[in-house]
Structures are given as structure tokens and as C-alpha cells.
N, C-alpha and C positions, 0 to 999 in steps of 0.2 A: 205388951210391948209399947214402951213410951213413946210419945211422938218424937222424941229427940233422937232416939235409937233408929226408929222407922226413916226418919229422914236422911240420916247416916247412911243406913243400908241403901237407900234410894239413889243416894248422890255416887257410892261408891260402885253401885250396878251400872248408873248411867255413865260414870268415868271409864269403867272397863271396856262398855261397848264403844263408847266414842274412841278410846286408845286401841281398839281392836281392828277398828275401820281405818285407822292410819298406818297399820303394820305393812312394811314393804314386803312384797312376797318374795321367797328365796328362790333365786334361779338355779338350777342346776349346772353346775361347773362343765364345760365341755373340756376335753383333753386335746391340747393342740396337736395337729399332726407332727409325727417325727421330723427333725429337722433333714434338709437334703443332703447334710454333711455326712450322716450315717450311710444312706446309700453311695456316697462317694466313698466313704471308708471301705464299705463291703467290696465295691470295684477294685480300690487300690488292693486290697488284701487278696481278691481273687487273682488279679494281675500278678501281684508278688508270687502267690503259691504257683501261678502256670510258669514263671519265669523260674523260680527254684526246680521244678519238675523238669523244665527243659535242660538247664544247667546238670542237674543230677543224670539225666540219660546221656547227656554229652560226657559226662565224666566217667559212666559206667563204659560207655564205647571206647573211650582212651584207654581206661585199666583194663579192659580185654584186650586191646591192642598191644599195650605193654607186657601183659602175661604171655602173650603169643611171642613177642620177640624174647623175653627171658626163656621160653621153652625152647625156641630155636638157638638160643645160645647154649644151652645146658644140655640138652638131650642128644644123644648119639644120633647121627644122621639129621640132625638140624641144619637148615639152610645157611646159617651164619657159623662156617668152621672156624673154631679157634685152636691153635696148637698150645699146648702146656707140657711141662716136665713132671711125669708121676714120681720118677726118681731121677738121680743125677747121669744115668746112662741112658734114659728112655725118652723119647720124645713121642707124644701122643696129641691128636686132635679129637675134637667133639664129633667127628664123623666115626671115629672108631679106628681110624688108621694108626699104626704105630710103627717107628723104627728105632732099633737098637743102635744108640750112636756109637758105642764101643767097636761095633763090627763095620762102622762106616768110617774108617780111619783112625781109631783110637781115641775119639774125642768124647766130651760131655755134652750134656744137653745145656742149651744157652737159657736160663730162666726168665729172661725178659721177654724174648720172641717165643721160646716153648720149642724151638728147632735145633737140630743137632748142630753143634759148631762146623765150620768148615775151615778153618785156619786157628792158629793161636799165638799168645804173645807170650804165655808163662806155661808151666808144667801143671799149673793147677786147671788148666782148660782141658788137659789130656785124662782119660780114663787110667785106671790103676794098672801098672805095667808099661806105661806109654809116656814118654818125656817129649818137652816141645823142642823142636830145632829151630831156635828163634830165627836164624838166617833163612831157612825155607819157610817158616812159620807154620809147620805142619809136625803133628805128633807122630813119633817113630817109638817103634817096640823097644824095650829096655831089655838087656842081658839076654 
């Protein structure tokens, strides 16, 4: 090996050793703790979930009460008795009671109230075979 090549190699070796000592050691990055906003967000979500569960329970109770009321209105023997006309000559209520309006003076069932009429203004308010005496406002048998 020539003295020039040996000198060059010695310089390179010395330079590499010198530069190796100046290398800054790599520091391991530490993960920053999660921000407190995430904990707040979790608390907010938990509170919202609890609020929705309470609202759901309240709505279920309200729904059950409304279903019971509908049952009371529609079932025979229900506590909220309503009258209706199943046909023009019959008055019936949700408790199961029934009245034949023809036999109660020749009247028809009044569709709004569901009760047998007790007076008339026209013969259309009387059962077949009956006519309205408008002066007395009563149905009377014809013929």
C-alpha cells in the first residue's frame, strides 16, 4: 500500500471516530397523556345515555297507561263506558248493555250520542212504521 493511500485511510478513520463522538443520542419519544377532554367526552356521553334511558322508561310508562285507557274504552265492561249505535234501531254501550230504540217509543238511535232518541222533529228520526207528530215531537205508529 502506498503511503498516500495509507494516509488517506488513516484520515478517514480518524474523521469517522471524531464524527461518531459528536452524534446526538436519539431520545425515545414519550406519548403525551390523553387530553382531559376525552374523559369529559366520556362523561358527557354517559350522562346523555342515562338521560335517554330515563326518557325511554318514562315513555314506556306513558305508553302502558295509554294502552290501558284504550282497553278501558274498547273492552266490554271497561270503566269508561261509551254508547254507540250498532244499527239504526239499537243503542249499545261498551259495558255490554243494549236497548231497542223501536221498542222505546218508535225512535231511532241518535248516531252522535249513541243513545235512543226521546223526541223527533222529522219522521226520519222515527223507526219504520212510525211517523213524527211534530206538534208533540213524538213518534206515533202509522196505520
